[in-house]
N, C-alpha and C positions, 0 to 999 in steps of 0.2 A: 540605597540612595535612589530617589526618584529621578526619572528621565527629564531632561530639560528640552523644550522645543522652542525654536526661535520663531517669533512672530514676524512675518515678513513686512508688516507695515511699520513697526516701530523698532525692530531689531532688539527687542528686550526678551528676556527668557520668561517662559510661563511654565508653571508646575503642571505636569500632565497627570497627576494623581486625581482619583475621583473625588468629587466634593463630598463632604460628610453627609449630605442629605440623600445622595443617590446610592441605592443598594445593589441594583442590577444594571448591567449594561444592556443596550438594545439587543445585542446578539444573544445574550442569555434569555431575555424575554421572548425573542423569536423562537428559540429552541424549545422553550417551555410551552408556548402556544401550539407549536407544531406537534409536540408530543401529546398534548391534550386532545388535539383534533384526531390524531391517529388512534387514541384510545376510544374515542367516540365514533369512529368510523363504522358504518353499518355494513350489513351483508344481506344479500337477497338470495335465497335458495329456491330455485324453480324446479318443480317436479311434475312429470306427467305420469299418471297411474292409469294403466289399461287393464281392465278386467273383462273376462268373458264367461259366459255360462253356456256350456260346461268349460271348466278350466283346462289348461294344458294346450291351448291353441298356440301356434307359432306366430309371432308378431314381427312385422317388418315395418320400419318407419323411414320414409323417404328412400326406399330401396336399400336400406341398411338393416341386416338381420339383428334383432334385439334379443329374442329369447321366447320362452313359453310363459303364457299368462297364468296368474296375475303377475305383472311386472311394473316396476317403478323406474322411470328414466329421467335423469337430469337433463335440462335443456337451457340454452342461453337466450335465444331469440324467440319472440312471439311471431305468430303468423299461421299459415295453413300448412298442415302436415298431411302427407299421404300415408294412411295406415292400411296395411294388408294383413288380414288375419286368415290363417288356414289351419284346418284340422281334418284328419282322415274321417270320412263318413259324414262330414258336414259341408254345407255350401261355403265357399270362400267369400270373404267380405273385402272390398276395396273401397275406401271412403276418403274424401278430402275433409279432414277435421280441422276447423278453425280453433286456434289457441289464442284467446284474447287477453290482453294485458289489463290488470285492474287499474282504476283511475289514478292511484298513487304511483304507478309505474309508467305513466305516460310522460313524454317529454313536455316541458322542462322540469316537471316535478320529480321525475325519476332521478335526476342528478342528485338532489338533496336526500331522497329516501334511500338511495343506494350507497351514498358516500357518508352521510352524516347521521343516519338513524342510530340511536343508542342501543338498539337491540336487533337481533336477526329477524328478517322478514321471510316467512315461508309462504310461497305461492304454489298451491297444488291444484292441478286440474285432473279430475277423475272422469274417465270415459268407460262406460259399461256397454257391452255388446252381447246380444243374444244370438247364438249360432243356430241355424235351422238345419235339420237333418237333410241329407241329399235324398231326392225323390228317385225311386227305382225306375221311373219312366225315362229318365235322362239316358241311362245306359241302354235301355231297350231300343230307343231310336237308332243309336249307333249300331247295335247288332242287326236290326232290320235293314239298315242301309248296307252293311257289309254283306249280308246274305243276298241282297238284291244285286250288288255288284258282282258277287261270286257267280250267281246264276247267269248274269249277262256275259261274263267272260267265258263260261262253259258253253253258252249258246253262240259264241262268236261275235258278240257285240261288245266293243270296247268304247268306253266313254272317255272323252278328253276332260281332264280336270279343269275346273273353272279358275280363272286367274283374277 
């Protein structure tokens, strides 16, 4: 039995059933549209790939240890990253590396590409670094200074360290 609703203006009863022409209620239509938008929702996968020659150098990004190269690191935000690369027998590298967003991931376009893109977007940034072998002259300077200081101490001359 259909529910009866009283119309406040005329106090007559009105049948609350759907009319024969309407198939969906607005609530069902809203749920269907929401589900469709969720199925079409996009995804952006951001990766930073760091490679060195020779491989096996230890990588630190923004003072966080990452691992040995080659390495692939996911990231969320674009900007400048501080990369530190170290390997025994090679000069250490410390560089401020800019990671720029592509045009389709700049605001306000990024809202639509990240949320409504029908396929996954992959944004990869590859950074290659060539490590240079350490020069033997660097250690020789330190040994010469140590020998000079040792001879000064034996001779009775003590130098005050510079501050």
